[in-house]
N, C-alpha and C positions, 0 to 999 in steps of 0.2 A: 504493500500500500504506500509506504513512504517513497519508494523509488518511483512509483507511478505519479505521485503528487509532485515530486521534484521535477520530473520530466514535463508535466503539464505546466508548472510554473515557468520553466525555462522556455517552453514554446510560446507562452503568452507575454513574457517580459524580456526575453533574451537571456542567454546564459550569464552574461556579465552582471545582471541584476539579481542573480540567485547565488548567494555565497554559502559554500559548505566547507571550504578548506582554508587553510592559512590561519593567521592570527585574527580571531574574531572577538578578542577581549573587549574592544570598544563597545560591543553590543551585549556581551555576556557577563560583564562585571559591573556591579552598581557603583555609583559615584563615590560612596564612602568606602568601597573596597571591603565591605563586610560580607558580601555574598557573591558567589559565582555560579552561573548556570551554564547550560550547554544547549545550543540551538540545533534543531534538525536542519534549519537553514535560516539565513538572514536574507530577506527579500527586500529589494529597494525599488519599488514602483516609481514611475516618473510622472504619473498623472492620476487623476481621480478614477478614471475608467480602469486603469491597471490595478489600483487599490481594490476596486470592486471585484475584479477578476480574481485576485488573490483570495479575497474573503470567500467568494463562491467556491473556488477550488478547495480550499481548506474545509469549508463546511461540508462539501460533498464527500471529502475523504475522512471526515470526523477528526481532523487534526486542529488543535487549538492554536490561537494566535495571541501574540503579545505585542500590541502596538507600542512604538517607541519613537520619541522625538529626539531630543539632545542627550538623553540618558543622564540627566543631571538631578533626578529625583532623589529624595532622602528617605523614602519609606519602602524601598525594594518593590516598586510597582511596575517596572518596565524591563525586567530581564527574565529570561526563560528559566524553567526549572532545571535541575541537574540531570534529568533523565534523557535529554537529547531528543525529545518527542514533540517540541513546540516550535512553531515558526515565529521568528521575530519579524514584525512588519515595520520596517524603518520608513519614516516619512521624510527623511532628510532631503530627498531629491525633489520634493514638492516645495519649492522655495521661490516661487515667483510672486512679485507684487502684481496683482491683476488689474487693479484700478484705484485711482484716487479721485474722489468727488469733493472738490474744495467747497462748493456751495452747500453741500449736504454735510460737510465735516465728517467724511467717512473714508476709510481705507480698506480695500479688500485684498487679503494676502492668503497664500497657501500655508498649510499647517507646518511645513518644514522651514519656514522663514525664521531665522534666528531673531530673538527679540531686539537685539541691537540694530539689526537690519530694518525692522519695522519702525523703530524710533527714528532712524536716519531717513527713511522714506517720508515720514511725516514732516521731519525737519526741512527736508529739501523742498517740500510743498509750502513751507512757511507756517506749518502747523505743529501741533504737539501731541504725542502719544505718551501718556503719563506712567504706564506700567514700567516699574524699574526694580530689578533684582540684582543680587550679587553675581548671579550666573548669567547675566543678560548677554554676555559675549558668546555663549554656547547653548543656552536653553532655547527651545523653539516655541512659537506662539501656539502651536497645537497642544504641546505639553502644558503650557501655561493655562490654557483653557480647560484641558482635561483634568487638571488639578485645582482649578480656580485659584491660581496663584495670587499672592498678596503683594508683598514688597513694601517699599518705603513711602509710597504715595497714596496708600489706602485711606488715610485720614481725610484727604480732600476728594479723591476721585473714585474710591472704592476698589474692590478686588477685580480680577480679570472678568468675572461675570458682569460687573457693572459697566465694562468697557466694550461689550460685544453686542451688536445689534442683529447679526444673522450668522448662520452656519451652513456649511455644506458637509454632509455626513454620509458615510457608507454604513449601512445597517448590517446586522449579523447574518442576514441571508444574501448580502451582496447587492442590495438595492442602493440607489443614490437618492438622498433627500436634498433637493435643491432649495435651500432656505437662506440664501445670501441676501436677505433684505436689509436695506439701509433705513428702514422705517423706525421711528421712535415710538410710534403708536400703531399697534396692530392687534386688535382685540378679537381675533377670530378663532378662539378655541384654546386648547391646552398649549402652553408655551414649551414646545419641544426643545427649544434652544437651552432653556435653563435646566432641562432634564439631562441634556448631554454634558453641559459644563459642570465640571466637578465629578463626573462619573468615572474618571480614570481609565477610559478605554474599555469599560465593561459593558456599555450599552450600545456603542457605535464608535466608528473611527472618524474623528474630525479631520477633514481634508482641506478646508478653507474657512475663512471667517471674515465678516465685515465688522470693522472696529470703529469706535467713536474717536474722533479727533477733537482737539480744542485749540483755540487761538494761543499763540505763543505769549507768555507773560511779558509785560513791559520790563519787569525787573524781578530778579530772584536773589534774595539775600540769605546767607547762612551764618548761623552763630553756634559757638561751642561754649557751653555753660557747665561749670562745676557745681554740683549740688551735694548736700550732706547726707541725704537719705532718699529712699523711695518715696516717702511722704512728701519731701520737698519737691521731688520731680513731679508728683501728681499735682501739687500746688502750682508749680510753674506751668503745667499743662492747662490748668484752669485759667491762669492769667493770660496765657497765650490765646486761648479761645476768646477771652473777653476783649483783648486789645487788638488781635489780628483778624478775628472772625474767619471767614472762608479763605483768607489769604494764608492761613497756616497749612502748609502742604506736607510737612514732615516733622516728626517728633520722635527721636530715637534715644533710648536710654541705654547706657553702657556701664557695667560694673567695673570697679578698679581692677579686679583680677583679669577680666576679659581684656581690658586695655593693656595690662602688663604683659600679656602674651604678645600683643602686637608690638609693643615697645621692645620686647626681647627678640622676637624673630624678625622684625622688620624695623630696625632702629633708624633707617633712613627716612621713615615717615614722620618722626618727631611728634609723638603724641602729646598734645598740650594738656596741662592741668590735672593729670591723672594721679600723680603720686600722693597728693595730700588730701584727696577727696574720695568719698565712698562711691560716687557715681558721677558720670558726665552725661550731658544731654546735648544732642545735635538737633537744632531747630532750623526749619527752612520756611521762608515767607515769600510767596509769589504775589506780586502786586500788578494790577492792571493799569495803574496810572503812570508812575515814574519812579526811578530809582531814589530820587530825593525824598519822595513821599514815603516809599517803602522803608528807607533807612531811618527816617524820623520816627515812624511808628515802631519799628523794631528796637531802636535804641531806647525809646520811651518804655517799652515793655521790659527791657533788661534793667532799666533804672528802677522801676517799680519792684521788680523781682529782687534786686539787690537790697533795696530798702526793707522789703518784707522779710529778708533772711533766707528765702528759699533758694537763692543763688549766692554762692560764695565768691565766684569770680566768673568772668565771661569775656569772650572776644568775638567780634563780628568780622567775618572774612572781608578783607580789603579788596580782593579781586577774585576773578573766576578761578585762577590757579589755586589760591588758598582754599576756596570753597570746595574744589575738587579734591584737594588733599584731605580735608575734613571727612568727606564722604568716603574717600579711599581708606582712611583709617577704620571707619565703621564697617565697611565691606570686607576688610582684611581680618576681622575677628575670626570668622569661620575657618579661613586658611591657617591662621596662627594657631588655632586650637587643634587643627589636624596635624600641624607640624609638631605640636606638643605630644601628640599620641592619640590613639583611639579613645573615644569618650562615649558617654551616654547622652543622646540628644533628646530634648523635649520641645515640641512646637505647640505651646499651650496658649489658651486665651481665657481670661476672666474679665468680668466687668472692671473698668478702671477704678470704680469705687471700692472694689474688693482687693485691689492690687497690693496695698500695704500689708494687709492681713495675710494674704496668700504667701507673699515672699517671706515674711517673718516666720510663719508656721512651717513652711516647707524647708526653709534653711535650718531652723532649729531641729526639726525631725531628722534631716539628713545628717547633720553634724553629730547628733546623738547616736544614730545608727552606725555611722562610719566616721570616727574622729579623724580630722585632717582632710576630709573631703573638700574639693575645691569647686566652687560654683562659677561657671561662665555664664553670667546672667546679663543678657542684652536683648534688644529687640524694639518692636514697634509699640512703645508704651501708648502712643496717641490713640491707637485702636485696640488696646488691651491685649496685644499679642507679644509674648515673651519667648525667646529661645533660652529656656531655663536648663542649660546643659550642665553636665556633671563630669568633672575630671576626678580621677582617683587621687588618694593621698600621694604626695611626692615620693614617699618611700616605697610605693607599691607599683609593680609593673602594670601598665595600662590594661593589657588583656587579662591579667590575673584579677584585677579589680572588676572588670566587666563580667568575667565568668562567675565570679563569686557574688556579685552584688547587683547585677542589672535588674533582675526581677524585683528585688527588695526596693531599689531606688525608684523604679517605675511605679510601684504600688504607693510609696510615700508621696510622690509628686501627684499622681493621678487622683488619689483619694482626696487630696487637698483641692485639686482643681474641681472635682465634683462637689465638694462641700461648699465651694464658692460659686456654683452655678456656671462653671466654665466648660471648655472643650479640650479634649486630649489631642486634637489636631486642628490648628488654626488656619494654616495655609499650605502645609506640605502634603496633605492628603492622608489616606489610610494605607494604601498599598497592601502588601502582605504582612508588614511588620505589625500593624495595628488591627488587622481584620479580626483576629481572635479576641481582641479586647472589646470590640463594639458591644457584644451582649452584656458586658458589665457596665458600660457607660452610656449606652444609647437607649432611649425609650423603646420598650419592646414592641409597641404598636408601630412606631416609626420604622424599626428594623424589619418587621413583618411586611410593611408596605414596600420597603426597598427591595426585599426578596421577591415580592410579587412583580414589581416592575422589571427586575432582572429576568425573571421567568418569562414574562410576556414579550420582552424585546429580544431575548437571546435564549430561547428554550433549549437549545442544544449545548449551551455553555461554551460557545466557541471563543468568545472575546475575553481575554485576560482573566482566566479562571483563578480563583483563590485570592482575588483582590477585593477590597471593600467589604462585600458581604460574604466572602469566603467561597 
């Protein structure tokens, strides 16, 4: 059966688009290098019709598919199992910008477009696409939509879901849904777009999307502020909302230990203000009027924050280069942590009003459970999403710590997340890593409905089995 399927795929796509030999690690190893699979084949269709042909052939052969974009996910949701029985469906060759509609403020792109390419296409048209992630140089827009990616601009513009107006999708039986609408209002039944976004390739294969664009801001200012505590950071966020309103586009909190890793592994970045303060906050303000107007409002906010005591020190970027450096420091935390060694990652969200209590309770419980544990606490405080990551004690080998304590650490963190009405996956998705946890943390009726949707749209279980709902 496998040989016949491979022959069919070669006939329909060409032999060069069906990879079975050589180094396939780029498709078979997850980004964190914690899991390795083995593909029956990696297929690289070049257009939507070829994607549909691959899905039909696999469905007829009873072979399951693993859709894959840039393979930058963090929850082991886009690599094959180790048995060598699944086909990896790579969308990387679907990388065309199909259309830009300046009057409608929309951009239509294929799923394999790298996020940075999408941002550049919008910029070249004199417009702005706000989705921004640390992996934007390698992640793809199809993967961003499949996982409902978040990033640093959610506070103002929302998740990937909020930036998408229409989709083109290949269904589990190989049909093509042509839904690339640029409409902002279309109340003609169930919104299939939202069903597909965030489904992690388990309900259909996203092949193209129509995205919202925005006017370029007249001025964007960035500040780096040192704060004494999580409570102070939350207070600063409230002041920023009050003084900047919708101009507040980014609000990132970074703990001292997280910044110390960047300082240690990338000293050339020159991390400001981190050594003497518990946390630093990165704020961004985009103004529609002028830089002078934006700077006056921004500096007034910081003056009020300094007077109130929630900010100990602050600096406003004097130019674009300094602003980029601030953001580069923030985005380097993940790589610096990886350089430090394997770790336990948590992508959690709780209401901002519960953030102080959550962090205090979780940190105390973790330190009691494993003395010397190190918390890499950073993330998008503005929308209640923290990357509450855990590094083992300095005296303990990283993998020995993970093997001995990962289950315990996860339980401690996730129980506190649940106690404060939060989510165990804010923006990274469920994948296979968290699929087994959903029955503990998801409303049982919601989980039952999700399984019914999966059964209705993919009754043979062809698309990305073992992910999301198991």
